[in-house]
C-alpha atoms as an extended CHARMM CRD file, in Angstrom:
* protein
*
        82  EXT
         1         1  UNK       CA            -26.0700000000        9.3210000000      -50.8570000000  PROA      1               0.0000000000
         2         2  UNK       CA            -26.6610000000        8.7100000000      -47.1700000000  PROA      2               0.0000000000
         3         3  UNK       CA            -23.9300000000        7.1210000000      -45.0580000000  PROA      3               0.0000000000
         4         4  UNK       CA            -24.9620000000        4.4750000000      -42.5430000000  PROA      4               0.0000000000
         5         5  UNK       CA            -22.7210000000        3.8640000000      -39.5640000000  PROA      5               0.0000000000
         6         6  UNK       CA            -22.7020000000        0.9070000000      -37.1820000000  PROA      6               0.0000000000
         7         7  UNK       CA            -20.8080000000       -0.6660000000      -34.3360000000  PROA      7               0.0000000000
         8         8  UNK       CA            -19.5980000000       -4.2670000000      -34.6660000000  PROA      8               0.0000000000
         9         9  UNK       CA            -22.0720000000       -6.9820000000      -33.7220000000  PROA      9               0.0000000000
        10        10  UNK       CA            -21.3150000000       -8.7670000000      -30.4900000000  PROA      10              0.0000000000
        11        11  UNK       CA            -21.8190000000      -12.5110000000      -30.1320000000  PROA      11              0.0000000000
        12        12  UNK       CA            -24.8110000000      -11.8500000000      -27.8730000000  PROA      12              0.0000000000
        13        13  UNK       CA            -26.3880000000       -9.5520000000      -30.4640000000  PROA      13              0.0000000000
        14        14  UNK       CA            -25.7810000000      -12.0760000000      -33.2340000000  PROA      14              0.0000000000
        15        15  UNK       CA            -27.4490000000      -14.8110000000      -31.1880000000  PROA      15              0.0000000000
        16        16  UNK       CA            -30.4070000000      -12.5320000000      -30.4200000000  PROA      16              0.0000000000
        17        17  UNK       CA            -30.8240000000      -11.6470000000      -34.1050000000  PROA      17              0.0000000000
        18        18  UNK       CA            -30.8860000000      -15.2930000000      -35.1660000000  PROA      18              0.0000000000
        19        19  UNK       CA            -33.4890000000      -16.1280000000      -32.5080000000  PROA      19              0.0000000000
        20        20  UNK       CA            -35.6790000000      -13.1670000000      -33.4550000000  PROA      20              0.0000000000
        21        21  UNK       CA            -35.5760000000      -13.9190000000      -37.1700000000  PROA      21              0.0000000000
        22        22  UNK       CA            -36.8910000000      -17.4950000000      -36.8220000000  PROA      22              0.0000000000
        23        23  UNK       CA            -34.7340000000      -18.7380000000      -39.6950000000  PROA      23              0.0000000000
        24        24  UNK       CA            -35.9410000000      -16.0330000000      -42.1070000000  PROA      24              0.0000000000
        25        25  UNK       CA            -32.8900000000      -14.2980000000      -43.5710000000  PROA      25              0.0000000000
        26        26  UNK       CA            -34.6790000000      -11.1600000000      -44.7480000000  PROA      26              0.0000000000
        27        27  UNK       CA            -36.2690000000      -10.6100000000      -41.3450000000  PROA      27              0.0000000000
        28        28  UNK       CA            -32.8470000000      -10.9960000000      -39.7560000000  PROA      28              0.0000000000
        29        29  UNK       CA            -31.4400000000       -8.4220000000      -42.1900000000  PROA      29              0.0000000000
        30        30  UNK       CA            -34.2040000000       -5.9860000000      -41.2190000000  PROA      30              0.0000000000
        31        31  UNK       CA            -33.4080000000       -6.5340000000      -37.5370000000  PROA      31              0.0000000000
        32        32  UNK       CA            -29.7140000000       -5.8710000000      -38.2350000000  PROA      32              0.0000000000
        33        33  UNK       CA            -30.6380000000       -2.4590000000      -39.6290000000  PROA      33              0.0000000000
        34        34  UNK       CA            -33.0880000000       -1.7650000000      -36.7990000000  PROA      34              0.0000000000
        35        35  UNK       CA            -30.5710000000       -2.5460000000      -34.0710000000  PROA      35              0.0000000000
        36        36  UNK       CA            -27.2670000000       -1.5010000000      -35.6260000000  PROA      36              0.0000000000
        37        37  UNK       CA            -27.7640000000        1.2140000000      -38.2930000000  PROA      37              0.0000000000
        38        38  UNK       CA            -26.7010000000        4.6140000000      -36.9500000000  PROA      38              0.0000000000
        39        39  UNK       CA            -26.4780000000        8.1410000000      -38.3030000000  PROA      39              0.0000000000
        40        40  UNK       CA            -23.2930000000       10.2250000000      -38.0270000000  PROA      40              0.0000000000
        41        41  UNK       CA            -24.3270000000       11.3630000000      -34.5150000000  PROA      41              0.0000000000
        42        42  UNK       CA            -24.5780000000        7.7560000000      -33.3210000000  PROA      42              0.0000000000
        43        43  UNK       CA            -28.3850000000        7.7750000000      -33.1510000000  PROA      43              0.0000000000
        44        44  UNK       CA            -30.3860000000        4.8000000000      -34.4410000000  PROA      44              0.0000000000
        45        45  UNK       CA            -31.8340000000        5.2620000000      -37.9060000000  PROA      45              0.0000000000
        46        46  UNK       CA            -34.6530000000        2.7380000000      -37.3780000000  PROA      46              0.0000000000
        47        47  UNK       CA            -36.7770000000        1.2790000000      -34.6060000000  PROA      47              0.0000000000
        48        48  UNK       CA            -39.0960000000       -1.7210000000      -34.3560000000  PROA      48              0.0000000000
        49        49  UNK       CA            -41.9350000000        0.3150000000      -35.8640000000  PROA      49              0.0000000000
        50        50  UNK       CA            -39.8860000000        0.3980000000      -39.1150000000  PROA      50              0.0000000000
        51        51  UNK       CA            -39.7190000000       -3.4010000000      -39.4840000000  PROA      51              0.0000000000
        52        52  UNK       CA            -42.6870000000       -3.7540000000      -41.8550000000  PROA      52              0.0000000000
        53        53  UNK       CA            -41.5470000000       -0.7950000000      -43.9480000000  PROA      53              0.0000000000
        54        54  UNK       CA            -38.0720000000       -2.3070000000      -44.2710000000  PROA      54              0.0000000000
        55        55  UNK       CA            -39.5000000000       -5.6820000000      -45.2660000000  PROA      55              0.0000000000
        56        56  UNK       CA            -42.1560000000       -4.3640000000      -47.6460000000  PROA      56              0.0000000000
        57        57  UNK       CA            -40.8070000000       -1.1170000000      -49.1000000000  PROA      57              0.0000000000
        58        58  UNK       CA            -37.0430000000       -1.5380000000      -49.3760000000  PROA      58              0.0000000000
        59        59  UNK       CA            -35.4070000000       -3.2650000000      -52.3350000000  PROA      59              0.0000000000
        60        60  UNK       CA            -34.3630000000       -6.7670000000      -51.2520000000  PROA      60              0.0000000000
        61        61  UNK       CA            -30.8510000000       -6.4080000000      -52.6860000000  PROA      61              0.0000000000
        62        62  UNK       CA            -30.2730000000       -3.0870000000      -50.9210000000  PROA      62              0.0000000000
        63        63  UNK       CA            -31.5140000000       -4.4610000000      -47.5900000000  PROA      63              0.0000000000
        64        64  UNK       CA            -29.2470000000       -7.4930000000      -47.8980000000  PROA      64              0.0000000000
        65        65  UNK       CA            -26.1930000000       -5.5100000000      -49.0040000000  PROA      65              0.0000000000
        66        66  UNK       CA            -26.4220000000       -2.9820000000      -46.1700000000  PROA      66              0.0000000000
        67        67  UNK       CA            -27.1250000000       -5.6380000000      -43.5270000000  PROA      67              0.0000000000
        68        68  UNK       CA            -24.2250000000       -7.7750000000      -44.7590000000  PROA      68              0.0000000000
        69        69  UNK       CA            -21.9000000000       -4.7810000000      -44.5730000000  PROA      69              0.0000000000
        70        70  UNK       CA            -22.9820000000       -4.1830000000      -40.9790000000  PROA      70              0.0000000000
        71        71  UNK       CA            -22.5500000000       -7.8610000000      -40.1510000000  PROA      71              0.0000000000
        72        72  UNK       CA            -19.1100000000       -7.8060000000      -41.7290000000  PROA      72              0.0000000000
        73        73  UNK       CA            -19.6210000000      -10.8100000000      -43.9430000000  PROA      73              0.0000000000
        74        74  UNK       CA            -19.4080000000      -11.5170000000      -47.6320000000  PROA      74              0.0000000000
        75        75  UNK       CA            -22.5740000000      -12.3420000000      -49.5380000000  PROA      75              0.0000000000
        76        76  UNK       CA            -23.1470000000      -16.0830000000      -49.9130000000  PROA      76              0.0000000000
        77        77  UNK       CA            -22.5450000000      -15.8750000000      -53.6720000000  PROA      77              0.0000000000
        78        78  UNK       CA            -19.1230000000      -14.3000000000      -53.1380000000  PROA      78              0.0000000000
        79        79  UNK       CA            -18.1430000000      -16.9390000000      -50.5850000000  PROA      79              0.0000000000
        80        80  UNK       CA            -19.0330000000      -19.7250000000      -53.0160000000  PROA      80              0.0000000000
        81        81  UNK       CA            -16.8640000000      -18.1510000000      -55.7380000000  PROA      81              0.0000000000
        82        82  UNK       CA            -13.7680000000      -18.0400000000      -53.5010000000  PROA      82              0.0000000000
């Protein structure tokens, strides 16, 4: 199991992510990993060249779960249950 680290999203970063994703949630999730996922040394795990691989080769549920953890929010389904 690989551990992914991140720093909290700032308001400016959140705004930038929404603008870049053009209302496509999965693209936004990929951008969250590209910009915020770090290894234990604090180095980025992904760069923009990884975007297509993240969107086309990563399980949708895994991408969403990791991005939501980084964003610090509950999945939509969990929010509706509460």
